[in-house]
KETI-967194 format. One record per residue: residue number from 1; residue in one letter; x, y, z of N, C-alpha, C in turn. Coordinates in steps of 0.1 Angstrom, whole numbers, plus 5000, padded with zeros to 4 digits. Layout:
(NUM,'A',(X,Y,Z),(X,Y,Z),(X,Y,Z))
...
//
This chain:
(1,'M',(4790,4885,4837),(4803,4885,4845),(4810,4896,4845))
(2,'I',(4814,4904,4833),(4821,4915,4832),(4814,4927,4840))
(3,'V',(4801,4927,4840),(4794,4938,4847),(4797,4937,4862))
(4,'K',(4797,4923,4867),(4799,4923,4881),(4812,4925,4885))
(5,'Q',(4823,4922,4876),(4836,4926,4879),(4838,4941,4878))
(6,'L',(4830,4948,4870),(4831,4963,4870),(4826,4967,4884))
(7,'H',(4815,4963,4890),(4812,4967,4901),(4821,4963,4913))
(8,'V',(4828,4952,4912),(4839,4948,4922),(4850,4958,4921))
(9,'F',(4854,4962,4908),(4865,4971,4907),(4862,4985,4912))
(10,'F',(4850,4991,4909),(4846,5003,4913),(4844,5003,4928))
(11,'N',(4840,4992,4934),(4840,4991,4950),(4854,4994,4955))
(12,'A',(4864,4986,4948),(4877,4988,4953),(4882,5002,4952))
(13,'L',(4880,5008,4941),(4883,5022,4937),(4876,5032,4948))
(14,'A',(4864,5031,4951),(4858,5039,4962),(4864,5036,4976))
(15,'F',(4868,5023,4978),(4871,5020,4991),(4886,5024,4995))
(16,'F',(4895,5023,4983),(4909,5025,4987),(4913,5040,4980))
(17,'T',(4904,5048,4973),(4908,5060,4970),(4896,5069,4971))
(18,'R',(4898,5084,4967),(4888,5093,4968),(4880,5095,4954))
(19,'I',(4885,5086,4945),(4880,5088,4930),(4865,5085,4930))
(20,'P',(4856,5092,4925),(4842,5090,4925),(4838,5079,4915))
(21,'S',(4828,5072,4918),(4824,5061,4909),(4812,5064,4902))
(22,'P',(4809,5057,4891),(4796,5061,4882),(4784,5057,4891))
(23,'K',(4774,5065,4888),(4761,5062,4896),(4756,5050,4896))
(24,'W',(4758,5043,4884),(4751,5029,4882),(4760,5019,4890))
(25,'V',(4769,5022,4897),(4777,5011,4905),(4769,5008,4919))
(26,'V',(4769,4994,4919),(4762,4989,4931),(4772,4986,4942))
(27,'F',(4771,4992,4954),(4780,4990,4966),(4774,4980,4975))
(28,'S',(4781,4969,4978),(4775,4959,4987),(4788,4953,4995))
(29,'K',(4784,4946,5006),(4794,4939,5013),(4801,4928,5005))
(30,'E',(4793,4923,4996),(4800,4910,4989),(4810,4918,4978))
(31,'Y',(4806,4928,4973),(4815,4934,4963),(4829,4940,4970))
(32,'R',(4826,4946,4980),(4837,4952,4990),(4847,4941,4994))
(33,'Q',(4841,4929,4996),(4850,4919,5002),(4858,4912,4989))
(34,'K',(4852,4913,4979),(4859,4907,4965),(4868,4918,4959))
(35,'S',(4867,4931,4965),(4874,4941,4958),(4890,4941,4960))
(36,'I',(4893,4932,4971),(4907,4933,4973),(4915,4925,4962))
(37,'A',(4907,4920,4951),(4915,4914,4940),(4921,4925,4932))
(38,'Y',(4916,4938,4933),(4920,4948,4925),(4930,4958,4932))
(39,'F',(4935,4953,4945),(4943,4962,4952),(4955,4966,4944))
(40,'S',(4963,4957,4937),(4974,4960,4930),(4971,4970,4918))
(41,'F',(4960,4969,4913),(4955,4975,4900),(4953,4991,4905))
(42,'V',(4947,4992,4917),(4943,5005,4922),(4957,5011,4925))
(43,'G',(4968,5003,4928),(4982,5009,4930),(4987,5015,4918))
(44,'I',(4985,5008,4908),(4988,5015,4894),(4983,5027,4891))
(45,'I',(4969,5029,4894),(4963,5041,4892),(4967,5052,4902))
(46,'V',(4971,5048,4915),(4974,5059,4923),(4989,5063,4920))
(47,'G',(4997,5054,4917),(5010,5055,4913),(5011,5065,4900))
(48,'G',(5000,5061,4890),(5000,5069,4879),(4998,5084,4881))
(49,'F',(4988,5084,4890),(4985,5098,4894),(4997,5105,4900))
(50,'A',(5004,5100,4908),(5016,5106,4915),(5026,5108,4905))
(51,'A',(5027,5100,4896),(5036,5101,4883),(5033,5113,4874))
(52,'L',(5020,5115,4871),(5015,5127,4864),(5019,5139,4871))
(53,'V',(5017,5139,4884),(5019,5152,4893),(5032,5154,4893))
(54,'F',(5042,5145,4894),(5056,5148,4894),(5060,5152,4879))
(55,'F',(5056,5146,4870),(5059,5149,4855),(5056,5163,4852))
(56,'G',(5044,5167,4857),(5040,5180,4853),(5047,5192,4862))
(57,'A',(5050,5189,4875),(5055,5197,4885),(5070,5200,4881))
(58,'N',(5076,5188,4876),(5090,5189,4875),(5095,5197,4862))
(59,'Y',(5086,5201,4853),(5087,5211,4844),(5090,5225,4848))
(60,'I',(5085,5229,4859),(5084,5242,4864),(5090,5245,4877))
(61,'L',(5092,5233,4885),(5098,5233,4898),(5110,5225,4899))
(62,'P',(5118,5226,4910),(5128,5217,4912),(5125,5203,4915))
(63,'T',(5134,5193,4913),(5129,5179,4914),(5125,5176,4927))
(64,'S',(5131,5182,4938),(5127,5179,4952),(5113,5183,4954))
(65,'V',(5110,5195,4950),(5096,5200,4952),(5085,5191,4944))
(66,'A',(5090,5187,4932),(5081,5178,4924),(5078,5165,4931))
(67,'I',(5089,5160,4937),(5087,5146,4945),(5078,5149,4956))
(68,'L',(5079,5160,4964),(5069,5163,4975),(5056,5164,4970))
(69,'L',(5053,5171,4959),(5040,5172,4953),(5035,5159,4948))
(70,'S',(5042,5150,4944),(5037,5137,4939),(5034,5129,4951))
(71,'M',(5040,5132,4964),(5037,5124,4975),(5023,5129,4981))
(72,'V',(5023,5143,4981),(5010,5150,4984),(4998,5146,4975))
(73,'G',(5001,5144,4962),(4991,5138,4954),(4986,5124,4957))
(74,'S',(4994,5115,4959),(4990,5102,4963),(4983,5101,4976))
(75,'I',(4988,5108,4986),(4982,5110,4999),(4967,5115,4997))
(76,'Y',(4965,5125,4989),(4952,5132,4987),(4944,5121,4981))
(77,'L',(4948,5114,4971),(4941,5106,4963),(4934,5094,4972))
(78,'T',(4943,5090,4980),(4940,5077,4990),(4933,5083,5004))
(79,'G',(4933,5094,5006),(4928,5100,5018),(4938,5096,5029))
(80,'A',(4951,5094,5027),(4960,5089,5037),(4956,5076,5043))
(81,'F',(4948,5068,5036),(4942,5056,5041),(4953,5046,5047))
(82,'H',(4963,5045,5039),(4974,5037,5042),(4984,5041,5053))
(83,'E',(4988,5055,5051),(4996,5061,5061),(4989,5060,5076))
(84,'D',(4976,5062,5076),(4969,5062,5088),(4970,5046,5095))
(85,'G',(4970,5036,5086),(4971,5024,5091),(4985,5020,5096))
(86,'F',(4995,5027,5089),(5010,5025,5096),(5010,5032,5107))
(87,'A',(5006,5044,5109),(5006,5052,5122),(5000,5043,5133))
(88,'D',(4988,5038,5130),(4981,5029,5140),(4989,5017,5144))
(89,'V',(4995,5010,5134),(5003,4998,5138),(5015,5003,5145))
(90,'C',(5021,5014,5143),(5033,5019,5151),(5028,5022,5165))
(91,'D',(5017,5028,5168),(5012,5029,5180),(5008,5018,5188))
(92,'G',(5000,5008,5180),(4996,4996,5187),(5007,4987,5192))
(93,'F',(5017,4985,5182),(5027,4974,5185),(5038,4982,5193))
(94,'G',(5038,4994,5193),(5049,5001,5201),(5045,5004,5215))
(95,'G',(5030,5005,5217),(5027,5009,5231),(5018,4996,5237))
(96,'G',(5013,4986,5229),(5007,4974,5235),(5016,4963,5239))
(97,'W',(5010,4955,5250),(5019,4944,5254),(5011,4930,5252))
(98,'N',(4998,4931,5248),(4992,4919,5244),(4981,4921,5234))
(99,'K',(4975,4910,5228),(4966,4913,5217),(4954,4923,5221))
(100,'E',(4949,4922,5232),(4937,4930,5234),(4941,4945,5235))
(101,'K',(4953,4948,5241),(4957,4963,5242),(4963,4967,5228))
(102,'I',(4969,4959,5222),(4973,4965,5208),(4962,4968,5199))
(103,'L',(4951,4959,5199),(4939,4962,5190),(4931,4973,5195))
(104,'L',(4932,4976,5208),(4925,4987,5214),(4932,5000,5211))
(105,'I',(4945,5000,5212),(4953,5013,5207),(4952,5016,5193))
(106,'M',(4951,5003,5184),(4950,5006,5169),(4936,5011,5166))
(107,'K',(4926,5009,5174),(4912,5015,5170),(4911,5028,5174))
(108,'D',(4920,5034,5183),(4920,5047,5188),(4922,5058,5177))
(109,'S',(4914,5067,5174),(4916,5076,5162),(4928,5086,5165))
(110,'Q',(4931,5089,5177),(4942,5098,5180),(4956,5091,5177))
(111,'I',(4964,5100,5172),(4979,5095,5169),(4988,5096,5182))
(112,'G',(4996,5087,5184),(5004,5088,5196),(5018,5090,5191))
(113,'A',(5028,5089,5201),(5042,5094,5197),(5048,5082,5188))
(114,'F',(5046,5070,5189),(5051,5060,5181),(5046,5063,5166))
(115,'G',(5033,5064,5164),(5028,5067,5151),(5034,5079,5145))
(116,'A',(5034,5091,5153),(5038,5103,5147),(5054,5102,5143))
(117,'I',(5062,5096,5152),(5076,5094,5148),(5077,5083,5136))
(118,'G',(5069,5074,5137),(5071,5063,5126),(5067,5069,5112))
(119,'L',(5056,5076,5112),(5052,5083,5100),(5062,5094,5095))
(120,'C',(5066,5101,5102),(5076,5111,5099),(5090,5104,5092))
(121,'L',(5094,5093,5099),(5106,5087,5094),(5103,5080,5081))
(122,'L',(5091,5074,5081),(5086,5066,5068),(5086,5077,5056))
(123,'L',(5079,5089,5059),(5079,5099,5047),(5091,5105,5043))
(124,'G',(5101,5106,5053),(5113,5111,5051),(5121,5101,5042))
(125,'L',(5120,5089,5045),(5129,5079,5037),(5122,5077,5023))
(126,'K',(5110,5079,5021),(5102,5078,5009),(5107,5090,5000))
(127,'F',(5108,5101,5007),(5113,5113,4998),(5128,5111,4996))
(128,'A',(5135,5108,5004),(5151,5107,5002),(5154,5095,4993))
(129,'S',(5147,5086,4992),(5149,5075,4982),(5145,5079,4969))
(130,'L',(5134,5085,4968),(5130,5090,4955),(5138,5102,4949))
(131,'Y',(5146,5109,4958),(5152,5120,4955),(5165,5116,4948))
(132,'E',(5170,5103,4952),(5182,5097,4947),(5180,5092,4934))
(133,'V',(5168,5090,4929),(5165,5084,4917),(5166,5093,4905))
(134,'Q',(5172,5090,4893),(5173,5100,4882),(5158,5104,4878))
(135,'S',(5156,5116,4877),(5144,5123,4877),(5136,5116,4862))
(136,'E',(5143,5112,4852),(5134,5106,4842),(5129,5092,4844))
(137,'F',(5134,5086,4856),(5130,5073,4858),(5118,5074,4870))
(138,'I',(5118,5085,4877),(5108,5086,4890),(5094,5082,4886))
(139,'P',(5088,5086,4874),(5074,5082,4870),(5072,5068,4871))
(140,'I',(5081,5059,4865),(5078,5045,4864),(5082,5039,4878))
(141,'V',(5091,5046,4885),(5094,5040,4899),(5082,5043,4906))
(142,'L',(5075,5055,4906),(5063,5057,4915),(5052,5047,4912))
(143,'I',(5050,5044,4899),(5039,5035,4896),(5043,5021,4900))
(144,'S',(5055,5017,4899),(5060,5003,4904),(5059,5002,4918))
(145,'G',(5064,5013,4926),(5064,5012,4940),(5049,5010,4946))
(146,'H',(5040,5017,4940),(5026,5018,4945),(5020,5003,4941))
(147,'A',(5023,4998,4929),(5017,4985,4925),(5023,4974,4934))
(148,'V',(5037,4973,4935),(5044,4962,4941),(5041,4962,4956))
(149,'S',(5039,4971,4963),(5037,4973,4976),(5023,4970,4980))
(150,'R',(5013,4972,4971),(4999,4966,4974),(4999,4952,4970))
(151,'F',(5006,4947,4961),(5007,4933,4959),(5012,4926,4971))
(152,'M',(5023,4931,4978),(5028,4926,4991),(5017,4926,5001))
(153,'A',(5010,4936,5002),(4998,4936,5013),(4988,4927,5009))
(154,'A',(4986,4925,4996),(4975,4915,4993),(4981,4902,4997))
(155,'L',(4994,4898,4996),(5000,4886,4999),(4998,4884,5015))
(156,'L',(4998,4896,5022),(4996,4893,5038),(4982,4889,5040))
(157,'V',(4972,4897,5033),(4959,4892,5034),(4955,4878,5031))
(158,'Y',(4963,4874,5022),(4961,4860,5017),(4967,4850,5027))
(159,'Q',(4976,4853,5033),(4984,4844,5042),(4977,4844,5057))
(160,'L',(4973,4855,5061),(4968,4857,5076),(4954,4859,5075))
(161,'P',(4945,4851,5084),(4931,4855,5085),(4929,4867,5092))
(162,'Y',(4917,4874,5090),(4914,4887,5095),(4911,4885,5111))
(163,'V',(4913,4895,5119),(4911,4894,5132),(4895,4898,5135))
(164,'S',(4888,4885,5137),(4875,4885,5138),(4868,4894,5149))
(165,'S',(4877,4895,5161),(4873,4903,5171),(4874,4918,5171))
(166,'S',(4880,4923,5159),(4881,4938,5157),(4869,4944,5150))
(167,'E',(4858,4944,5157),(4845,4947,5152),(4845,4963,5147))
(168,'T',(4852,4970,5153),(4852,4985,5150),(4861,4990,5140))
(169,'S',(4869,4980,5133),(4879,4984,5124),(4873,4989,5111))
(170,'K',(4880,4999,5105),(4875,5005,5093),(4873,4995,5082))
(171,'S',(4880,4984,5083),(4879,4974,5071),(4872,4960,5075))
(172,'K',(4863,4960,5084),(4858,4948,5090),(4850,4942,5078))
(173,'D',(4846,4948,5068),(4837,4941,5057),(4846,4933,5049))
(174,'R',(4860,4934,5050),(4870,4926,5042),(4874,4914,5050))
(175,'A',(4866,4909,5059),(4871,4898,5068),(4873,4884,5062))
(176,'S',(4867,4881,5049),(4868,4869,5043),(4883,4867,5035))
(177,'R',(4886,4854,5037),(4899,4853,5031),(4899,4854,5016))
(178,'M',(4911,4859,5012),(4913,4862,4998),(4913,4849,4988))
(179,'S',(4906,4849,4977),(4907,4837,4968),(4919,4837,4961))
(180,'N',(4921,4824,4954),(4933,4822,4946),(4933,4830,4933))
(181,'K',(4921,4832,4929),(4919,4840,4917),(4922,4855,4920))
(182,'A',(4918,4859,4931),(4922,4874,4934),(4937,4877,4937))
(183,'L',(4943,4865,4942),(4958,4864,4943),(4965,4867,4931))
(184,'V',(4961,4858,4921),(4965,4859,4908),(4964,4872,4900))
(185,'V',(4953,4879,4902),(4952,4893,4895),(4962,4902,4902))
(186,'N',(4963,4900,4915),(4972,4911,4924),(4986,4907,4919))
(187,'I',(4989,4895,4916),(5003,4892,4911),(5006,4898,4898))
(188,'I',(4997,4896,4888),(4998,4903,4874),(4999,4917,4875))
(189,'C',(4990,4923,4883),(4990,4939,4883),(5002,4943,4890))
(190,'G',(5006,4936,4901),(5016,4940,4909),(5030,4941,4903))
(191,'I',(5033,4932,4894),(5047,4930,4888),(5046,4936,4874))
(192,'A',(5035,4940,4868),(5034,4944,4854),(5042,4956,4851))
(193,'P',(5041,4966,4861),(5051,4979,4857),(5065,4976,4856))
(194,'L',(5070,4964,4863),(5084,4962,4862),(5089,4959,4848))
(195,'F',(5080,4955,4840),(5084,4951,4826),(5090,4964,4816))
(196,'F',(5085,4974,4823),(5088,4988,4816),(5102,4993,4819))
(197,'F',(5109,4987,4827),(5123,4990,4831),(5132,4985,4820))
(198,'E',(5143,4990,4819),(5154,4988,4809),(5159,4973,4811))
(199,'S',(5161,4971,4823),(5166,4956,4826),(5157,4948,4834))
(200,'Y',(5157,4934,4833),(5149,4926,4841),(5156,4924,4855))
(201,'F',(5168,4928,4857),(5174,4927,4869),(5163,4935,4880))
(202,'V',(5155,4944,4875),(5149,4951,4885),(5138,4941,4892))
(203,'F',(5136,4928,4887),(5127,4919,4894),(5134,4914,4908))
(204,'L',(5147,4917,4909),(5154,4914,4920),(5149,4923,4932))
(205,'C',(5142,4934,4928),(5138,4943,4938),(5125,4939,4946))
(206,'L',(5120,4927,4939),(5108,4921,4946),(5111,4915,4958))
(207,'I',(5125,4910,4959),(5128,4901,4970),(5129,4909,4984))
(208,'P',(5134,4920,4986),(5134,4927,5000),(5120,4931,5003))
(209,'P',(5111,4936,4995),(5097,4938,5000),(5090,4926,5005))
(210,'L',(5094,4915,4996),(5087,4902,5001),(5092,4898,5015))
(211,'L',(5106,4899,5017),(5111,4896,5030),(5106,4905,5041))
(212,'G',(5103,4918,5037),(5098,4928,5047),(5084,4924,5051))
(213,'M',(5076,4919,5039),(5062,4914,5043),(5062,4903,5051))
(214,'W',(5071,4893,5050),(5070,4881,5058),(5076,4885,5073))
(215,'F',(5084,4895,5073),(5089,4899,5087),(5076,4905,5094))
(216,'L',(5068,4913,5087),(5057,4919,5094),(5047,4908,5098))
(217,'A',(5045,4900,5088),(5036,4888,5090),(5039,4880,5102))
(218,'S',(5051,4878,5104),(5055,4870,5116),(5053,4879,5129))
(219,'K',(5054,4893,5128),(5051,4901,5140),(5036,4900,5143))
(220,'F',(5027,4902,5133),(5014,4902,5133),(5009,4890,5139))
(221,'K',(5015,4879,5133),(5009,4864,5138),(5014,4863,5153))
(222,'K',(5026,4868,5158),(5031,4865,5171),(5023,4873,5181))
(223,'W',(5019,4885,5178),(5012,4895,5187),(4999,4894,5187))
(224,'I',(4992,4893,5176),(4978,4894,5175),(4971,4882,5168))
(225,'G',(4981,4871,5163),(4976,4859,5159),(4970,4860,5143))
(226,'E',(4965,4873,5140),(4960,4874,5126),(4965,4887,5120))
(227,'Q',(4956,4893,5112),(4958,4908,5107),(4946,4916,5106))
(228,'T',(4948,4929,5104),(4937,4938,5104),(4940,4946,5091))
(229,'G',(4930,4956,5088),(4931,4964,5077),(4943,4974,5080))
(230,'D',(4945,4978,5092),(4957,4986,5095),(4970,4980,5092))
(231,'C',(4970,4965,5095),(4982,4958,5092),(4985,4958,5077))
(232,'A',(4975,4956,5069),(4976,4957,5054),(4981,4970,5050))
(233,'G',(4976,4981,5055),(4981,4994,5051),(4994,4997,5056))
(234,'A',(4998,4992,5068),(5012,4994,5072),(5022,4987,5064))
(235,'T',(5018,4973,5059),(5026,4966,5050),(5027,4971,5038))
(236,'Q',(5018,4979,5033),(5018,4986,5020),(5028,4997,5020))
(237,'Q',(5028,5005,5030),(5036,5017,5032),(5051,5012,5034))
(238,'F',(5053,5003,5042),(5067,4997,5045),(5073,4991,5033))
(239,'C',(5065,4982,5027),(5071,4977,5013),(5073,4986,5003))
(240,'E',(5065,4997,5003),(5067,5008,4992),(5081,5014,4994))
(241,'V',(5085,5017,5006),(5098,5024,5008),(5111,5013,5008))
(242,'V',(5106,5000,5011),(5117,4990,5009),(5119,4989,4994))
(243,'F',(5108,4990,4986),(5111,4988,4971),(5119,4999,4966))
(244,'Y',(5116,5012,4970),(5125,5023,4965),(5139,5022,4970))
(245,'M',(5143,5017,4981),(5155,5016,4986),(5162,5004,4978))
(246,'S',(5155,4994,4976),(5160,4982,4968),(5165,4987,4955))
(247,'L',(5158,4996,4948),(5161,5000,4934),(5175,5007,4936))
(248,'L',(5176,5016,4946),(5188,5023,4948),(5201,5013,4950))
(249,'V',(5199,5003,4957),(5209,4993,4958),(5213,4987,4946))
(250,'L',(5202,4983,4937),(5203,4975,4925),(5211,4984,4916))
(251,'W',(5208,4998,4914),(5215,5007,4905),(5229,5009,4909))
(252,'K',(5232,5008,4922),(5245,5010,4927),(5255,4999,4925))
(253,'F',(5251,4987,4926),(5259,4975,4924),(5257,4966,4912))
(254,'I',(5247,4969,4904),(5245,4962,4892),(5247,4970,4880))
//
């Protein structure tokens, strides 16, 4: 059982990041489908890497540069996997007028105006929000943001079935519905970093990303009926930024 879960975990790590896996790991469709259980845990790893980059860079460089380098680090580690999904969703839902057209645009590897503008605004908001956080808190904020946002994306996958007609999607192997056990693992890993904050009021910051996820889920259900890997990636990026902004509101008024 433990060995099987290790295979599932390393399938998740290989799918969602550039981190190499041990040679003994078995890669299969079954393990890839189950690997969504470790989505939030992968977020802790990615956020931890971004936090380490920031922590090291902030010793010798201005905070603004260290934040940008931490963003570069997380993008490099994931291969811009979720950013690409966000851009595809912006293009698809910005330029499409029915399910078939939206999915067709989302499958296109070229980025359009909606995707480019959306991605620039997203990264700008992410940088601006992190820049307003006190530098000593940025590492735990990064870890929490990556974990919480992937937890929200996992909730989206749990709620909506996969678009079965999207055969050319990069994530078509993940078409099976998430199990209850996988959801529980995502919940635990998604909220675990929040316990390292000084106040448990930080758990209030789960509410805006949750509302954001439900908002996106309603849009996906309305226009394409289901969700795709790009939708999950877009939800992760959107909820990450919303979480950072929620922290700023919390620290200002509480």
